[in-house]
N, C-alpha and C positions, 0 to 999 in steps of 0.2 A: 463420372456418374451422370446419368441422364437426368433431365429436368423432371421427367415423369417419376423416376425413382425417388428423387429428392422430394417431390410433392407428396408421394406416398409415405415417406418417412415422416414428414412434417405432420401429415394427417394422423399417422399412428401415434406420434408423440402427443398431439393435441388430445386424442382420445384417451390415452393413458393418464394425462394430467387431469382431464375432466372426471376421471373415475376416482381420483384421490379424494379422501375426506376433506371437508373444509376445516381450516384451522380451529374453528370454534367447536368442532365435533371430536377433536383429538383429546384423549384422556391424559392429562398431565398431573393427575392427583398423586402419582407415585414419585414425582420429582420434587425434592426438597427445595425451598426457596433459597436463593443465594444472597446472603447478606453482605454488609460492608466488610466483615472480617475475611470472607472468601476473596473479595477483590483486593483487599489490602495485601494479601499473601500471594496473589496471582503473579505470574511472570510470563514474559513473551515466549512464544513457542521457540525452543532452541533450534528447531529444524527450519525455521522460516528464513528464506533467502529472497530478498526483493529482486525483481527482474532488473537486469542491467540494460541500459540503452547507450549505445555509442553516440557521442556528440563531439562537437568542436567548440572549445571555449578559448577565448582570448584573455590571457592573464598578463599582468605586469611582469616584466622580466625578473625583478627582484623577488617576487612572490614565488615564481616557478623555481628560481635558483634555491630559495630557502627550502621549498618542499623537496627538491631533488637532493639537497645537501644532507638530508637526514637519512639517506640510504634508499635502497629499493622499496618500492611500494608507494611512491608519491601520489599516484592516482587514488589508491585506497585511502591514504591520509586526507587528501582533498575531499573525497566523498564523506569521510567521517566528520570533517570540519563542517561541511555543508549540512550534514544530517543533524549535528548538534544545533546549528543555527536554526534549522527548520523546526526542530522539536521545541526549542526555546521560544521561537516566534509563535508557535501554536496555531490557533485558528485565526489569528489577527489578519493574516494575508488573505484568507478566504473572505473575511468581512470587508477588508479594504478594496478588494477587487484585484484581479490578476493583471490588469492593464497599467496600473500605476507603477512608476519606476521607484524603486526603494533601494538605497545604498547603505542604509544603516545596519549595524549588527546588534 
């Protein structure tokens, strides 16, 4: 696609965005407020699938053997273990900064 065509698309998109009503002008009076009860019963989208990224990880031999000994799917199990640790940790890692080395679970 040529640069001129790309610039034209960008210009058209900017025009379309500028014609949208400002958020303050959108009528939301017909939308009921969502209270604590709604969020207490809410669940994660069952169709949500996080994007996977291929990487290389160096693991201790005994850890890898333990994961593989449980049968096929050791990478999926490793991902689940790491996800549980990440969710348990919550936002603490964001507060502490990503450059600090942390080995605790």
